[in-house]
C-alpha positions in Angstrom: 0.0 0.0 0.0 1.3 3.5 -0.8 2.3 5.8 2.1 0.1 8.7 2.9 2.4 10.2 5.5 6.0 9.4 6.4 7.5 11.1 9.5 11.2 10.9 10.2 13.2 12.0 13.3 10.6 14.5 14.6 12.0 16.5 17.5 9.8 19.1 19.4 10.8 21.0 22.5 9.2 23.6 24.8 11.3 26.4 26.3 10.5 28.1 29.5 12.4 30.8 31.4 14.3 28.1 33.4 13.9 24.8 31.7 13.6 22.9 28.4 10.9 20.3 28.0 12.0 17.5 25.7 8.5 16.5 24.5 9.2 14.6 21.3 12.6 12.9 20.8 13.2 11.7 17.3 9.9 10.0 16.4 9.6 8.2 13.1 6.6 6.4 11.7 4.4 6.0 8.5 0.8 5.6 7.7 -0.4 3.7 4.6 -3.4 4.4 2.5 -6.8 3.4 4.1 -4.9 2.2 7.2 -5.4 3.0 10.9 -2.2 3.5 13.0 -2.7 3.4 16.7 -0.4 5.6 18.9 -0.5 4.6 22.5 1.1 5.6 25.8 0.4 7.2 29.1 -0.4 10.9 29.5 2.6 13.2 28.8 4.5 10.7 26.6 4.4 13.0 23.6 1.5 11.4 21.6 -0.5 14.6 21.1 2.5 16.9 20.8 3.8 14.7 17.9 0.6 15.1 15.9 0.1 18.7 16.7 3.6 19.3 15.5 2.8 17.7 12.2 -0.1 20.2 11.7 2.0 23.0 13.2 -0.6 23.5 16.0 1.8 23.8 18.9 2.2 27.3 20.3 5.4 29.0 19.2 6.8 30.2 21.6 7.2 28.3 23.9 7.2 25.3 21.6 9.6 24.8 18.7 9.9 22.0 16.1 13.7 21.4 16.2 14.1 19.0 13.4 12.5 16.2 11.3 10.5 15.6 8.2 6.8 14.9 7.7 6.2 14.0 4.0 2.5 14.2 3.1 1.6 13.5 -0.5 5.2 14.5 -1.6 5.5 17.7 0.5 7.1 18.3 3.8 4.5 19.6 6.3 7.2 21.0 8.5 8.7 23.2 5.7 5.4 24.7 4.5 4.6 28.4 4.9 1.8 29.4 7.3 -0.5 29.9 4.3 0.3 26.5 2.8 -0.2 24.5 6.0 -3.6 26.3 6.5 -4.6 24.9 3.1 -3.7 21.4 4.3 -5.4 21.6 7.7 -9.1 20.8 7.4 -8.9 20.1 3.6 -6.4 17.3 3.2 -5.8 16.4 6.9 -8.7 16.4 9.3 -8.4 16.3 13.1 -10.8 15.3 15.9 -9.7 16.7 19.2 -10.1 15.1 22.6 -12.8 17.3 24.2 -15.5 18.5 21.8 -17.0 20.9 24.3 -13.8 22.9 24.3 -13.1 22.4 20.6 -16.5 23.6 19.4 -17.4 27.2 19.7 -20.2 27.5 22.2 -21.7 30.7 20.6 -21.8 29.5 17.0 -24.4 27.2 15.5 -23.5 23.7 14.5 -24.4 24.5 10.8 -21.9 27.4 10.7 -19.1 25.4 12.4 -19.4 22.3 10.1 -19.8 24.5 7.0 -16.7 26.6 7.7 -14.2 24.3 6.0 -16.5 23.9 3.0 -16.8 27.7 2.6 -13.0 28.2 3.0 -11.5 25.2 1.2 -14.2 24.3 -1.3 -15.6 27.7 -2.1 -19.2 26.6 -1.8 -22.1 28.9 -1.5 -24.1 29.0 1.7 -26.9 26.9 0.1 -24.4 24.3 -1.2 -22.7 24.2 2.2 -26.0 23.7 4.0 -26.9 20.7 1.8 -23.4 19.2 2.4 -23.7 19.8 6.2 -27.0 17.8 6.3 -25.3 15.0 4.3 -22.4 14.9 6.7 -24.5 15.0 9.9 -26.6 12.2 8.4 -23.5 10.2 7.6 -22.2 10.4 11.2 -25.5 9.4 12.7 -27.1 12.7 13.9 -30.9 12.1 14.0 -33.0 14.6 12.1 -30.0 16.8 11.1 -32.1 19.4 9.3 -33.7 20.3 12.7 -30.4 20.5 14.5 -28.6 22.9 12.2 -29.5 26.0 14.3 -28.6 24.3 17.6 -25.5 25.1 19.7 -22.9 22.6 21.1 -24.4 22.6 24.6 -27.7 21.2 23.2 -25.9 18.0 22.1 -24.7 15.1 24.3 -21.0 14.3 24.5 -21.3 11.5 22.0 -23.3 13.7 19.6 -20.8 16.5 19.9 -18.0 14.1 19.0 -20.0 13.1 15.9 -20.2 16.7 15.0 -16.4 17.0 15.3 -16.1 14.1 12.9 -18.5 15.7 10.5 -16.3 18.9 10.6 -13.1 16.8 10.1 -14.6 14.9 7.1 -16.2 17.9 5.5 -13.6 18.2 2.7 -13.0 14.5 2.4 -9.4 14.5 3.7 -7.1 11.6 2.9 -5.8 11.5 6.5 -7.8 11.8 9.8 -6.0 12.4 13.1 -8.1 11.4 16.1 -6.7 12.7 19.4 -8.1 10.5 22.2 -11.7 11.0 20.8 -13.3 8.5 23.1 -11.8 9.6 26.4 -14.9 11.6 27.5 -17.4 9.0 26.4 -18.9 6.1 28.3 -18.1 2.6 27.3 -21.3 2.0 25.3 -20.9 5.2 23.3 -17.2 4.4 22.8 -18.0 1.2 21.1 -20.6 2.9 18.8 -18.1 5.6 18.0 -15.3 3.2 17.1 -17.7 1.3 14.7 -18.7 4.6 13.2 -15.1 5.6 12.5 -14.3 2.2 11.0 -17.3 2.5 8.7 -16.3 6.0 7.6 -12.7 4.8 7.0 -14.0 2.2 4.7 -16.5 4.5 3.0 -14.0 7.3 2.4 -10.9 5.1 1.9 -9.3 7.3 4.5 -6.1 6.8 6.6 -6.4 7.4 10.4 -3.9 8.1 13.2 -5.7 7.2 16.4 -4.1 8.6 19.6 -5.1 6.9 22.9 -3.9 5.5 26.2 -6.5 2.7 25.9 -5.1 -0.5 24.3 -8.6 -2.0 24.4 -9.9 0.6 21.9 -6.8 0.1 19.7 -7.5 -3.6 19.4 -10.8 -2.9 17.7 -9.8 -0.3 15.2 -6.1 -0.3 14.2 -3.9 -2.4 12.0 -0.6 -1.3 13.4 0.5 0.2 16.8 3.3 2.5 17.8 3.9 2.6 21.6 5.3 5.8 23.0 7.2 6.5 26.2 9.0 9.7 27.3 8.8 11.2 23.8 10.2 8.0 22.1 8.6 5.2 20.1 9.7 2.2 22.1 7.8 -0.5 20.1 6.0 -0.9 16.8 4.1 -3.8 15.4 0.9 -5.0 13.9 -2.0 -5.2 16.4 -2.0 -9.0 16.4 1.7 -9.3 16.8 1.9 -6.7 19.6 -0.8 -8.3 21.7 0.5 -11.8 21.2 4.2 -11.1 21.5 5.0 -7.8 23.2 8.8 -7.3 23.4 9.2 -4.1 25.3 8.8 -4.1 29.2 6.6 -1.0 29.0 4.3 -2.6 26.5 4.1 -5.7 28.6 3.2 -3.6 31.6 0.4 -1.8 29.6 -1.1 -5.1 28.4 -0.7 -6.6 31.9 -2.9 -3.9 33.4 -5.8 -4.8 31.1 -8.4 -7.4 32.4 -8.7 -10.3 30.0 -11.7 -12.4 29.2 -9.6 -15.5 28.6 -8.1 -15.5 32.1 -9.5 -16.7 35.4 -10.4 -14.3 38.1 -7.4 -15.4 40.1 -4.9 -13.7 37.7 -3.9 -10.4 39.1 -3.5 -7.3 37.0 0.0 -5.9 36.7 0.9 -2.3 37.6 3.9 -0.4 36.3 5.8 0.8 39.4 7.2 4.3 39.7 6.4 7.5 37.8 7.0 8.7 34.3 10.4 10.5 33.8 10.9 14.2 34.1 10.8 15.4 30.5 13.0 18.4 31.5 15.8 16.0 32.2 16.6 13.9 29.0 17.8 10.5 30.0 21.4 9.3 29.3 20.3 5.7 28.9 16.9 4.1 28.4 14.1 6.4 29.9 12.3 3.3 31.2 15.2 2.2 33.4 13.8 3.4 36.8 10.6 1.4 36.2 12.0 -1.6 34.4 12.3 -5.1 36.0 14.9 -6.2 33.4 17.3 -3.2 33.5 21.0 -3.8 33.6 24.1 -1.7 33.3 24.0 -1.2 29.5 20.4 0.2 29.8 21.7 3.0 32.1 24.5 3.9 29.7 22.9 4.0 26.3 19.4 4.5 25.0 18.5 1.6 22.7 17.3 2.3 19.1 14.3 0.6 17.6 15.6 -2.7 16.3 13.9 -5.5 14.4 12.5 -8.3 16.5 11.0 -10.2 13.6 9.3 -9.2 10.3 7.7 -5.7 10.8 8.1 -5.8 14.6 10.6 -3.4 16.2 11.4 -2.8 19.9 13.8 -0.4 21.6 15.2 -2.6 24.4 18.6 -4.1 25.1 17.0 -7.1 26.9 15.5 -10.1 25.1 12.5 -10.9 27.3 11.8 -14.2 25.7 15.4 -15.6 26.0 16.1 -13.9 29.4 19.4 -12.3 28.3 20.8 -9.2 26.5 20.0 -9.1 22.8 22.8 -10.3 20.6 
């Protein structure tokens, strides 16, 4: 499958009066056509900052994209002018943010908000945009959309607001959709409905998706590949089936061990990852997971491991071979 987006060595930092926050530390990944890539990790690991950097949405200052490439349809997003990247955002790359109540304008009607990208990027008339808005709201499952056009965000439930956000993101039929923890504020039943909706839209529009989350359970139901992030690094990358069946990084094993499983007896205890995430103002000399890792040895403290191939298409950034119980050769 052809690549829609290829990111290489992305580095983003935030500068304060006294400290430098090393938010993203050389992240590389790609997304293929009509594929969903899951990006997982705990809060503060750099997931959202990575994606906001691609669309140049981080505040500058204090943020700064130090280096890297993000090749989208043959052009580097990080080298575009402000005018050029504005033409990409909303038109070719759509984004669904985490909290629709803060992402939607509370004093503008739903019709105007969904129609905005159509008026800006497609040059539609108000009548054409209105017809398209009704189609979009119908597509994302808003009941009686013609009667809801004049409503405001507070008149919708959380799940309905998130569907409106999807309608806005899909308005111009983008080739890539970035979903930043879109199910976090939803209850479990609505989460499942939302995931099924996005899968249907992906297939209908032949769209690529980057799905950012801390919930590995959601990723299992929607993604084909997974990138696991920790402390601004990608520490493991594999297909969903391979990652869940054969996790090779201690952090990934800890994440999976904290999930209850239907195929285990009640006597199996959930695993917790001891300790706290690292201070992102202090870049590690060695592996950032060392203070929390049960397998750490001297080499881990001295040198940060690169992503290395474990088997076909599966990479892990770890000096220790968990399966063999010895350092990797």
